[in-house]
N, C-alpha and C positions, 0 to 999 in steps of 0.2 A: 699581349701577355696576360696569362691568367692571374687572378687575384689570390693573395695569400689568405685563405680561409680554412680554419680548422686544420692547419698544416702541422705535421709531425716530422721532424728531421733527425730522429734518433731511433734506436731500437732498445727494447727493454734489456736485451742481453748486453748491449754496450753500456747501458746505464749501470747495470749490476757489476760489470767488470771494471769500470773506471771510477766509480764513486763508492769507495768502501767506507765503513764506519770505523775501522781500526787502521792506524797508521802503518802497521806492519803488513797489511794485506797486499797492497799493490806492488807491482814490480818497480824497480828503481826508475825505469823509463817513464812509467805512468806517474809515479810519485813526482818526478822532476817536471813532467809536462803540466801537471795540475798545481804545482807549488806556486803560491803567491807570496810576495814579500811580507815579512812579519814585522810588527812593531813590538819590540821587546824592551822591557824596562830592566836596565842593569842596575843592581844595587850593591853597595859595599865594595865598590871598585877601589883598586890601589893605584898608586903612582899619580900620573897626570890626569886621570879620569875623574869626572864629577862623581859625587856620592850616588846620585840617581841620574840616569841618562837614558834616553830612548835610542836604541840601536836596532840594526836589522840582523838577520840570521847570518849573513856573511861576516859581519863584524864579530858575532859570537864565535863562529868557526875559527876565524883568524886569531882571536884572543885565546881560544882554547888550545890551539896548536902551537902558538908562538910565545905565550906568556911564560916567564921563568917560573918553574915549579919551586915550591918551598921545601927544601930538604928532600927533593925527589918526589914531591906529592903535589898534585893540583886537582882540586875537586870543584866541578862546576854544577851546582844544583840547578835544575830547571823547575821552577815552581809555578803552580797554577791549579785551578780547580779542574774537576773532571770534564773532559771534552773541550778544553781551551787550547789544545795544540802542543802540549808538552811532549808527548810521544812522537808527534809529527816532526818536531824539531830534532829530536834524537835520530829519528829515521832519516831525515834529510842530511844530517851530518854524516851518518854512516854511508849514505849514497854518494856523498861528495868525496869521501876518503878513497885513496888509492891503496888497495890492500897489497899491491906488489911493491910498494915503496920500501927499499931496504931499511932496516933498523926500526920498523914500526910493527908492533904485534897488536892486532885488533881483536878485541873480544866484544861480542854483541849479544846481549841478553834481551830477547824479545818478551813482551808481556803475554804473548800467546803460547809461550813454551816455558812454563814456570814449574814443571815437576822438579822435585829435588834432584833426581838423577840427571836430568837434562841440564839444569843450571850448573851442577858441579862439572859435568863433562865439558860444557862450554868454557868454564873457567880454566880448566886444566888441559885444554886441547893442545896436542903436540908435545906434551911433557912426558918424559920417560923417567923411570927410576922406581925403586922399591916403595917409597912413600906414595907415589901416584898410583902405582899398580895396586897397592893395598886398598886404597880408597875406591878405585874402580871395581875391584873384586867385590867389595861390600855392596856397592851400588848396583852391580850387575844382578844381585839377588832380588832387587826390587822389581826388576822387569820380568822375572820368571817364577820365583818361588814364594812371593808374598801376595796374598789376596787382600781385598778390601777389609774383610773381617779380621784378618791377622794384623793388619796395620792398625785398625781401630783398637784392638786389644793391646798392642805394643804401646800406643800413645797413652792409653789409660794407665798401664803399668808404669810407664816412665814418669808420668805426671804424679802418680801416687808416691813413687820413690823420691822424686825431687821434693815433694811437699813434706815427706817424712824427715828429710835431711836439711830442710830449709830453716834458717834462723829468722825470728821475728820478735818484736818487743811490743809492749802495751797489750791492748785487747786482741790484736791480731795474733798474738802468741797462741791463742786457743785454736788457731787454724792449722798449726804445724805439728809435726810429730805423728806418731802412729795412730793417735786418737783424734786427729784433726780432720781437715778436708780429705785426707787420703782415704778415709773410710768410704767415701762416696765412690771412689774408683775401684775399690775392692769388693764392696757389697754387691752380690749378684742382682738384687732388685734395682739398685741405682745404676749399676753398670749397664744393664740392658736398656734402661731409660736413656742414659747418656749416649747410647749407640743407635738410637732410633733414626730412621731415615730422615734426612734433612737437618739433623742435629749438628752442632759444632764439630764434634768428634768425627761424625760420619763425613762431613765435608772436608775436614782437615786431612783425614786419611786419604780421601780421593785426590786432594791437591798434591799431597806428597808423592802419590803414585803416578798420577796422570797430568797434573798441572791444572791450570785454570781453563774452564770451558770457554769457547769463543764468545758466547752470549752472556757471560757473567759480567756484572758491573765491576768497575775498577775500585772495589772496596776491599781492603786487605782483611783476611780472616783473623779476627780477634775475638777473644772471649768477652761476652757481655753479661750484664745482670740477668737478661732474659734466658741465658743459657744455663744458669744455675738450676739444679734439679728441684726447684721449689714447687714446680707444678706437677710433681710426680703423683700428688694426691688425686689428680684428675684421671690418672691412668691405672693406678694400683693402690693397694692398701699399705700404708706406711707401717702397719703392724707386722707385715711380713719381713721387714728389714731387721737387721741385728740391733740389739739394744744400744750399742755404742753409736751406730749410724743414726738411730732415732734421736739420740741425745744431741748430736751435732746438727741434725736437721731442725729440731725445735729451736736450738740456740740461733741458728742462722735465719730462720723465718721471722723471728721476733726482733731482729737487730739489723736495720738497714745499713748502718755504718759497717758492720761486720760483713755484710754482703759486698759492699764496695771494696773492702780490704781483700776479700776472697777473689774478686774479679781481677784486681791489680796483681795479686800474688800469682794467679794462674797464668796471666799474660806474661809476667816476668819470667816464669819458668818454662813457658811453652817452647821456646827455642831449644832449651836443654832437652825437653821431653822428645821433641820431634827428631832432633839429632840422634839421640840414643835409640829411638824407635827404628831408625833406618840402619842401625848397626854402627854408627860413627860415635866418636867421643867428642865432647866439646873441645874445640880448638883444632881438630884434625884438618878441617878445610882451611882455616887461617894459616896453619903451619905449611900446608901444601901450597897455598897461594904465595906465601912468602918464599917458599923454596923455588917456585916458578920465577918470582921476581929476582931471586938471587941467581938463577940460571940465566936470566936474560939481561944481566948487567951489560951496559953498553947499548942496549936497545931501549925503546920506549914502548910501554904498554898503554894502549888506548882502550879504556873500558867504557862501553856505552850500555846504560841500563834504562830500558823503557819505563819501568815502574819498579822502584826498589821496594815498595811496600808489598809487592806480590811475591817477592823471593822469601819463601818460608823455610824455616829450619836452620839454614846456614847464613841467614842475613847478618846476624851479629858477628859471626866469624869473618864474613866477607868485609863488613864495614871496618872491623879492626885492622884487617890486612890492607885495606885501601889507604888508610891514613897513617899507616906505619912508616915513619921517616926512612928514606932510602939512604940518607947520608948521616953518619954519626961521627962527630968530631973530625969532620973533613974526610972521613973514610966512607966510600960507597959500599953499602952492604946489599942494597937491593936496586933493581932497575927502576927508573923513573916511571911513574904511573899517572896518566891523565884520565880522570873519571868524569864523565858527564852522565848525570842520572836524573830522571824525571820523577817528581814526587809532589803530591798535593801539599799546599801550604800548611794545612792543619796537621798532616802527618809529620811534616818536617819539623814544625815547631813544638808539637806536643808528644810525639811518640819516639822519634829517633833519639838515641842516647845523646845526652848533653855533651859528653866528651867528643863525640864524633862531630857534632855541629861546630863546636869551637875550633877544632882542628881544621875542618873543611873550610870555614869562613876565613881562617888565617891564610889560606892558600890562594884565594881568588874570590871573584864576585859571585853573586847569585843572579840568575836570570828569570824574570817573572814574565810569563807569556800572557797573563790575564790582561785584557784590554777593556778598560772602563769606557763605555760608549760616550761618556761625558768628558773624558780626559783628552789631553793633547795628543795622545797616541792614536786616538780614533780618527780615522780619515775616510770620508765617503768614497773617495776614489779607490782606496785600499780594499774596501768591502766589495765594491762593484767588480774590481779586477779579480778578487778571490772567487766570487761566484762565476764570473765570466770564464775563467780558466776551466772550471769543472763543467760548465755548459758546453764548451768547445770540445773537451775531452769526450763527453758523452756522444757528441755528434761524430767525432772522428773514429772512435772505437779503439779498444786496447791494442789490437794487432797493428793497426796503422801507426799508432803512437810509438810502439816499440820499434817498428821498422824504420821510422823516420828519425829516431833519437840520434843526436841530441836536439835536432830541430823539432819544432812543434807545428804541425800543419794547422791551417785555419779552415775549418769546415765550411765557413761562409763564403770562401773565395769562389767556389763553383756554383753557388746557389743562385737560381734565377730571381729569387725574391730579395736578394741582398740589399739593393738600394732602398726599396720601400720599407723593408723590415728594419734595417738599421736606422732609417729616418723615423720610423714610428716607435720602435722599441729601444733604440740606442745601442751603443757598443762600448766595450771596455777600452782602456788605453792601449791594449794589445790588438784592438780591432776585432775582437770576438763579439758576435751578436749576443744580445741579452735575452732574446726571445726564449720562452714566453714571458719573461719579466721585462720591466723597464727599470730605470734607476730608482724611482720612488718605491716601486714594489720590492726591489732587493733590500733597500734600506729599511723598509717597514718589516720585512721578514727577519732581517738581522736583529732588529729591536724586539720583535715579538718573541723570538726564540732565545733571547739572551737570558743568562742567569740573573736572578733578581735577589738582591739582599738589601732590604729597606728601599731607599730611593735610588740606589745605584743599579746599573745594568752592565753585565760583563759579557763580551762577545764569546759565543760558544760555537766554534767552527764545526765540531762534530755534529751538534744538533742541527745546524744550518744545512750541512751536507745531507744528513739523513732525512730531514723533514722538507726543507725548502727546495732541495735539488733532486735527491734520489726519489723521494715519494712523489714529488710533483711530476717529474719526467716519467716515472714508472707507473705508480698507482693512478695518477690522473691523466695518463695518456689517452685513455678511452674517452674521458670527458672533453679533452681538447679536440679529439677527432670527431666528436658528435656535437660540438658547438655548445657544450654546457659548462665550459671552464670560464672563470674560476667558480668552484662551488661556494655555497653560502658559508660553509664551515671551513673554508680554506685556512690552513694553519690555525685551527680552532676558532675561526671567525675574526671579524674586524675588531672586536672589543678586547683590548689588552690593557690591563692596569698601567697607568702612568703614560700612556701614549695618546696622541691626539685622535679625536674621532670626528665624524661628520657631526654638524650641528644638529640639535634636537629637531629643529624645524625641517631640515632637509631629510632626515631619516623618517620623520612622520609623513612627509609628502611622498617619499618613495614607497612607504608601506601602503598609503592610500591609493597611489597610482598603479603599483605593480601587484599589490596583494601579497599574501604569504608566500606564494609560489616563486615569484620573481624578485621580491624586494631584497632578499638576502644576497643573491648573486650581485645585484647592482651595488649594494652597500659595500660588498667586498671589493668590487672593481674600483669604486670611488675612494675607498680607504687605502688600498694598496697601490694601485696604478695611478690614482689621482691624488696621492698624498693627502688623504683625508679631506678631499674637496678643494685643496689649495692649488692644485695644478690641473688644468683642463686635460682630459683624456683625448688623445688624437683620434680622429675618426677611423684611421687605419687600424688602431688597436681594437676598436669596437667591431670593425669588419672582420679582423682576424679571429675574433672570438665569437663571431655570429651573434653579436648583440646589437639590438636596434639603437638608433641615435637616442641620446638622453635629452628629454625635453628641457628647455631652458627654464621653464616655469618652476622646476624643482628647486632651482637655486635662488629664486626671487623671494627673499625674506627680509623682514626688518627685525632687528634685535628686540626681544621682548623684555629685556632687562638691562640695566646699566650697572656701573660700578658704584660702590658706596662713596667714592671720592668725588663723583661728579657733582658740582654745585648746582643747586636748583636755580633755574632761570625763570624770570617772569613768564608765566604761561606754559612753562615746560612741565613735563611729567615729573612728579616727585621722585627723588632718589629712593631706591629700595634700601632697607636696613641691611646691615652686614649679616645679621643672623638669618634673614630671609634669603639673601644671596647664597649663603652657605648651604641652606636647604635645597635651593634650586640647583646648585652645582652637584650636590649629592644625588639628586634625581637624574640629572643629566648623565653622570657617570654610571649610575645604575642602568639606565635605559640603554646605554651603549655597551653594557656588559663588562665594563672595566672595573667595577667595584660592587660589593654588596650594598644594599640600601641601609644607610645608617639606622640603628634601632629606634632612635627617637623620632626620626622622620617617618619611618615605617609605621610606628605606633600612631602618630598623628593622622597619617593617611588612612590607616585601617579604621580609625574612629570616624573619619569623615565618610568613608564609603559605607560603613555599617549604619551610620545615621541615615544616609540617603536610602539605603536598602530598606530599613525598617519603616521609614516614612512612606515608602512606596506601597506597603502592604495595607490593604483595608480589610476589615472584618465583617463585611456585609455580603460578600459572595457566599461565604459560609458564616451564618450569623452566630457569633460567639462574643462573649464579653472581652473587651480589649485586654490583652495580657499585661501583667505588671512587669516592672523592671527586672525582677529576679527571674521570672519566666523567660524573658527575652535574652538574658545573659546566658541562661542554660541552652536555649535554642540556637543563639548566635553569639558565642563567646566574644568578648571585647578584646580578642587577641588573635594570633595567627590561626588558632583552631577554628575561628569563625570566618575571618577574612584573611586569606593567605596571599602573600605577594611573592611571586617568583623572583629569586635573586636576593631575598632579604634573609637575615639570620633568623631561622625559625626552628623550633624543636617540637614538632606536632606529632611525631611518630605515627600512630595509627588513626589519628583524628582525620575526619573528612570535612574540610572547610566548606561552608556554604558557597563561597565564591573564591576563585583563584584568579588573581590579576596577573596576566602574563607580562613578561619583560619585553617591552617593545617601545618604539619611539612614540607611537600614538598614546600609549598609556603614560609615557613620560611627559608628554605634553599635557595630558589631562591632570596628572599629579601636580605639575608645575602650576597650572591654572587654579587648582584647588588650594594650593599653598598661597597663591596670590589673593584668592578670595578670602581665605581665613585671615590674611594679614591686612585686609582692608584695601586691596587694589583690584576691584572687580573689573575696571576698565582694561586691565591687562590679562584677564583670565581667559580670553578667547572663547572657545567652545567647550570649556571644561564641564559645565553643567549638563549640556545635552549629551556629551560623551559619558558622563557619570550615569545619567539616567538610562542610556542605552546599555551601559555595563551591568547595572543592577537589575534591570527589567527581567531578564531570563531567570533570575534567582528568586523572584518574588514568591512563586508557587512553592518552591522548596522551603523557603522561610516559613510560609504558612503551615506546611506539613510538619516541619520541625516543631513549631510552637504547639500544634495539635498533639504531636507525639509527646512533647514534654508535659503538657497538661493532661495527656491521656483522655482526650475527648473526641477521638475518632469514632465513627459509627459503631464499630465493634466494641470498643471500650464503653461507650455510653449505653449500648444495648445491654451488656452484661451488668453494668452498674444499675441500670433501670430494673433489671430482673431482680437484683439484690434488694433494691428499694421496694419493689412491689411485693416481693416475698416477705420482707420485714413488715410492711404495712398490713399484709394479710395476717401475719402472726399476731398483729396487734388488733385485729378485727376491723380493719379499715377498708377491706375489699368485699363488696357484696358477692353473693353466691354466683351470679351470672352478670358480671360487670359489663357495661357498655363503654364506649370510648371516653366519655366524660368521667365515668367512675374510675377508669384506669388512670387518667391524667390527674384526677384529685388524689387518688391513692399514691401515685408516683411522687407527686410534689408535696405530700402531706408532711408538715413539720410543726408540731404543736407541743413543745416541751413542757408548757405550763398546764396542759390538759390533765384534769383529775378524773380518773375513771369512776363511774357510778358504782361499778361492781368491785371496787378495790377491797371492800371489807370481806368479800367472799373469796379473795385470792390469797394464795400463800405469799409470805413476805419475800421469798426468793424469786417468785415469778414477778411480783411488783417491782423488785429491785432491778431484775433483768430488763423489764419493760421500760423503766425510767432511764436506765443507762442507755438503752438503745435509742429511745426517743431523743434524748439529749445529744447523743453522737450523730444522729441522723440529720440534724439541722445543717451542720457544715457540709455534709455530703450532698444534701439537696441543693445548697448554694453552689457547690462546685459543679454539680450536674447542670444547674440553670445557666452557669457561665458558659457551658459548652453548647447551649441551644438558644441563648438569648443575648440581647444587647443591653448595654448599660451606659450611663452618662459618666464618663471618667471612671473613678474607682467606686462609684455607688453601686447599689443593688440592681439586679437585672430588672428591667421594666418592660421589655418586649420579648416575646418568645417566637421562635420559628416553628409554628405549629406544623407546617408542611414537613419538617424534618422530625419534630418531636413525636407526632402521632404514630408514624411507622415504627419508630424506636420503641414506643410503649407497647404496641401490639406484638412486635417480635419478642420483646422482653417477657410479656405475660405468657406467650406461647412456651418460652423456655421454662418459666416457673411451673406451668402445668405439667410438662413432660419430665421435669426434674433434670434438665440438662446441666452438665457440669459447666461452671462459669469460669472465665478467665478475667478476673477483676483488675481494674486499675489500682494502683497503690493507694490512691486517695479514698478508695471504698473498702479496702480490705479490713481495717480495724472495725469499722461499723458493721460489716457483715459478720464478723466474729461476735459482736454484741447480739446480733439477731440469732446467731447460733445458740447463745446462752438462753434465749427464750425457748428454743426447742428443747434444750436440756431440762428446763424448768417445767415443761408441759406435763410430763408423766406424774410428778408429785402433785401438780395442780389437779389432775384428773382424780387421783386418790383422795385429795382433799374434798372435792365436790361429792365424791361417792360417800364419804364419811358423813358429810352434812345431810345429804338426802336420807341416808340410813337413819340418822338420828331424828329426822322429821317423821319418818315412817314408823318409828317406835310409838309415836303419839297420834299420828294422823294416818292410819292405814289407808290403802287404796279403797276407794268407794265411800270414804268418809270425807265430808266437807270440812275444810280448815275452818270456815266461819262457824259451822255448827260446833266444832270442837271449842273454839274460842268462846262461843255463847255458853256452852256447858260450863266452861271454867268460870265465866263471869257469874253464872247462877250459883255455882259452888262457892264462889267467893262471898256472895251475898248471904247465902244460907249459913255457911260455916263461920262467917265473921261474927254473927250474933252469939254463937255458941262458944266462941273463943277457940275454934279449931283451925283458923287460918293463921299459921305461924309466920307472920311477917311483922316487922316493926311498925310499918306505916300503911294501914289499910287504905286510906284515901289515895296514897301514891300507887298502891297496887291496882286500885280501880282505874286510875288514869292509865297505867301501863296496859291493863287489859283492853281498854278502849282503843289505845294506840295500836296494839297488836291486831285488833280486829280490822284495822285499816291497811295493814301490810298486804302487799301484792302476793297472794297465794299462787299466782301463775308462775312465779319464779321457780317453784318446786317442780312443776311439770316441765318447765323450760330446760332446767338443768338435767332432769331425767331424760328428756328427749335428746339433748346433746350427748349425754353419756351413752345412750343407746346407739346414736349415729357414729360416735367415735370408734366403736367396736367394729364397724363395717368398712372403715376407710383407713388410709395411711398416708404418710408423707406430708406434703404441703397442705393437702385438703384437711387432714386430721389437725395439723397445727393451726390452720385458719379457724376451724370450729372451736378449738380451745381458746383462741384469741378473741372471739366474739364477746361482746358485753352482755352477760346473762347473769341470772341469779341475784339480782339486786334485792336486798332485804332478807335473803335466805338465812343469813347468819343471825338476824334479829328474830326470825321465826323460831329457829332452833333454840336460841337463848330463852325466848318466852315459854316455849313448850317445856323445856327442861326445868326452868324455874317453877312453873306452875305444877309440874309433876312432883317437884320436891316438896312444896308446902302442902299439896293435897295428901301426899303420902305421909307427911308428918302429922297432919290432922287426923287421918284415919288411925294412925298408930296410937295417938292419944285417946281417941274415942274407944278404941278396943281396950286400952288399958283401964279406962274408967268404967266400962260396963258393956253389956250386950248391945250389939249394933242396932238391933231391931227396936229396942225400947228406948235407948238413950239418944240416938241421933234424930235430929229433926227430920221429918218425913221428906220434905222437899230436897234437903241436902242429900239425904240418903238416896233418893231416886236419881238425882243428878249424877252424883259420884258413881253410883252403881252402874248407870248407863254408860258413862265414859270408860270405866274399868272393864265392863263387859266387852266393850268394843276392842279395847287393847288386849284383853285376855283371849278374845276370839282370834285376833290376828296372830297373837304369840303362840297359842296352843292348839289351834285347830288345823295347823298345817297349811295355812293359806299360802299360795305362790308369791314370790317376790314381785315387785312392781314391774310393769312393762310399759312400752310407749303407749299402748292402747289405754292402759289404766290411767296414765298421765293425762291423756286426752279426755277420758271420762271425768277424771278428777277436776280437770280445768273447767268442764261444763258444769260440774256440781258446784265448784267454787264461784263460777260466774253467776249461777242462778240461785244458789243457796243462801 
């Protein structure tokens, strides 16, 4: 006999036909064939029954049909959350009823057929008479003459009218009347907004006309705060609305309590509005239904409602008619009515009219279908039988089930693999095979797909059928056939909060042994089919799924931690603290995917990983100064933006962490080991440190690059910064005309804020101020630059430079300076570069200042005249005129000293400045600024001062001599000759039209001064 391998014993078509998601979809035969006994909690029972008791569906049916009504009324609410089987119970009851039984009038309202017209027609079926005909005539118009748009308009108009006529007190009074909420439903701007596609009014009108769509959730349409037109400002201008509408809008937007009142008021009046919108009056349906009850006196009405919350428009009328007593003072007015209706617990307790609840509960018990998986109602066999029936139905198929009804064929009877399959996978109490599940897998699926509220879990049959049965047999059929079942993400994976998981060690070994490709599938197998590793998986199961045998070594593990209550024994491993155990448990749950990592634990682990990562980085591969703490925080933030942990609570938005730690068992083991290390238990840490090192190693280069980016010391940034520094140095005269490599490095790293320029006295104050500001600011920039190309001891200054990196940067930078390339400067260099620009702005005025000084010199020392000869002439004039009293100074000896000092001044500064001035006119840009920044003209200001002071006293002496008599007779001969010679020179320069000084003149003058 062949082996059961990758075997599929069902078809997709049969799965779809026999496993619906709505209780009203299958035929009665399929419904009964797949129905499994229910565990229902009866509450509020009367008579001999306990207040709370577990009953089955047959007991519910018997009580519903045989219990004595209260004044002709019995209401049996079936309560439960969405998907827990409320509608299924109603449908099962309907399938068990005999419609041909005399004296019983059955009305069945399906949740999939809830248009207002269909609901009323079902309620009044078989009834004749003027009242019924009038209602039918009005409702017939809904099917032919009313469009979606028309119904929307009617609902808005009816709501506006109801609000105008409504009474309210307190602050809510502002919402009623003609100038209250009604203005929203009349104003064209708001009216269009309220009717937009997907809005409450749009959906409500569609429900009234066509009922609920099959794929819509079981949530009744109610107005909510989100439906208030407060968001209209996102779509239109409120200024286009009427003034009265704007006033109500502003009042509503600023008052949350008023918004809540508005929502409650609209919901209260909604049934009135919908009833009027379809052409009925409030009470029409109630009166018609009561008339029907009156017509059927002597019979019993059995009303089954799959979901009362979905009955819109006439729900209140219907509820009133349901609980209207049929017997008044011993007189029967209406037929007895037994109503079983499904409704969620929340809607029953919070939304249904209080009067209805009181009357309903006075007639009989409530039946709760919710099954808490931890309660007495939960039974493993019940859940296995539940799934087993549907698995069998999928194998048999819809047609055979309907043909064999009321018997249910067992598809496994004729299967050649039945003996081995049932031995390996198990069977239900009905003998139906559980393949592709086994009992642990079914129970795990039930728990994984349960509704969760806090620590409790509630069985959700609809979700189990949809996900665990229909999707598995349908969507996963190809995986079963190809030997890839179960997938790693089966039912969203093995990790479900609150459920047991494989131990951390087992999961880690699976990951190491099978890798990323195969570990997920095996973990799913062990978690579901192996009861989280507690039950050995039969070899036949592995064979059926084409899975290799599982190595025993995966399960060989010793516990790495103990409980805090274990007493320390002599020589035993110390007990772990409770706080540490809590952290380890948090890591275990995180790694299994059953919980997010606790924030405090995640923060501690991020810090440990970050510390290890930063310690792994050295700063010698690229020699830079070791970054400080603030720089490292910017490059690798000490939070999730730096080290991210998958499955931890993080809000990093667009941040790109340096390292992302994946959620896996291996990382869980590493984290646990790190926690043990931090807590002082290194002997239990296992291979945490090697794994940590392997984790951070690939991120080292990225950290280095991020630090370089934060510091802005990459080659491009340093080159442009170096260009700025070289340009600034040149503007200060620190770069020779044709610099070599040493010159460039010296200029690049030049930083002497205390240096006093020798030519400071021939510089303008604004140029000197700009120079000093730049030199002072430059110091920090040079230090920052050095940190990018050199090493330091701790936080000290850089003591070693990477010349192999520095020299190419300097050369490239100087090239940029020479061609005037636009620089992209790092932030740390920008402000200093602006200071260098100030030097450029001060250059023009400095040139004019030099020009003025030279011109003033040439007034007294024309080209071709030696400065020394001029000084000597002045000295002789001083001697000759002093004896005659013609030297008009207060202190002749001091003047003589000044003259001698003047003779020692460097007359070459005159020619040097003139040479620079001449050169400046021929160049521009950085070359021009470099010429201006050079140290020249030392002493030129003193020469100017001497010449002008001497000219002043000579002129004064001559004026006095002229006033006292004739020059030729009164002046001493020697003085006369000396002064005459000097003034003849000046006169010749001033009046003979001699050309202005040229560079050649300056050179000649330099020779004259050098040899004269």
